[in-house]
N, C-alpha and C positions, 0 to 999 in steps of 0.2 A: 087651728090655723096652720100648724106644721103639716098636717095631712093635706090640706088644700095646696100648699106650696109644693109638696112632694108630688101630688097628682099633676099639677101644672108642669112641673119639671119633667115628669115622665111623658106627658102629652107633647110638650115642645121637643123633647129629645126624639121621640118617635117621628114627629112631623119633619124635623130636620133630616133624619136618616132617610125618610122616604122622598123628600123634595129638596133637600139641601143642594143637590147638584145644580139646581137652577140658580142658586145664589153664587156658587163658586165657578161655574162654567157658563159663560154668557151664550154659548152656542148649543147648550143642551136641548133647548126647545126645538131649535132648528134641526138638530140631528134626529130627534124623535119624529118630527114631521117628515123629514127626508126618508127615514126608514119606513114610515107608514105609507108614504107615496110610492116608494119603490116596491113595497110589498103588494100593492094593488096590481102590479104588472105580472106577478107570478102566474096567474092563470093563462097568460099568453105565451109562456116559455115552457118548453118541455121540462118535466120534473127533474130529469137527470142533468140538465144544463142550468137549472135555476141558481145553484150556489155560485157558479162561475159568473153567470150573467149579472147577478146581484152585486158581486164583488167588483166587477168591471164598471158597472153603473156608478157605484159609490166612488171608485177611484177617479173616474172622469169628472164627476161633480165636485169632489173635493179638490182636485187639481185646478178646476176652473175657479173655485173660490179663492185658492191661493194666489192666482194671478190678478185678481181684482177685476177681471174682464167677465162679462156675461157669457154664459154657456150658449153657444149658437150651434145647433145641429143642422145638418143638411135636411132639406125638405124630403119627405117621403115620395117615392116615385108616384106620379099621377097627381101630386099636390103642388107641382111647381108652376109658378107663374100665374 
């Protein structure tokens, strides 16, 4: 019985270490999704500019979240109207 409880404790501790941030940070899933979405843009940006571009995108999106207003970007040229 003691071995079973010890095994459960180890498994639960490992699981909390891997996934516990979802319990303590309600925005953790959103941040991971945001990071994944932004990473998909990398092929369209020159490699030497990617770190700066990524940081700027994150800054803009996070600032928009802080205001509570939706992020509205201007339409791309040719896609207006």
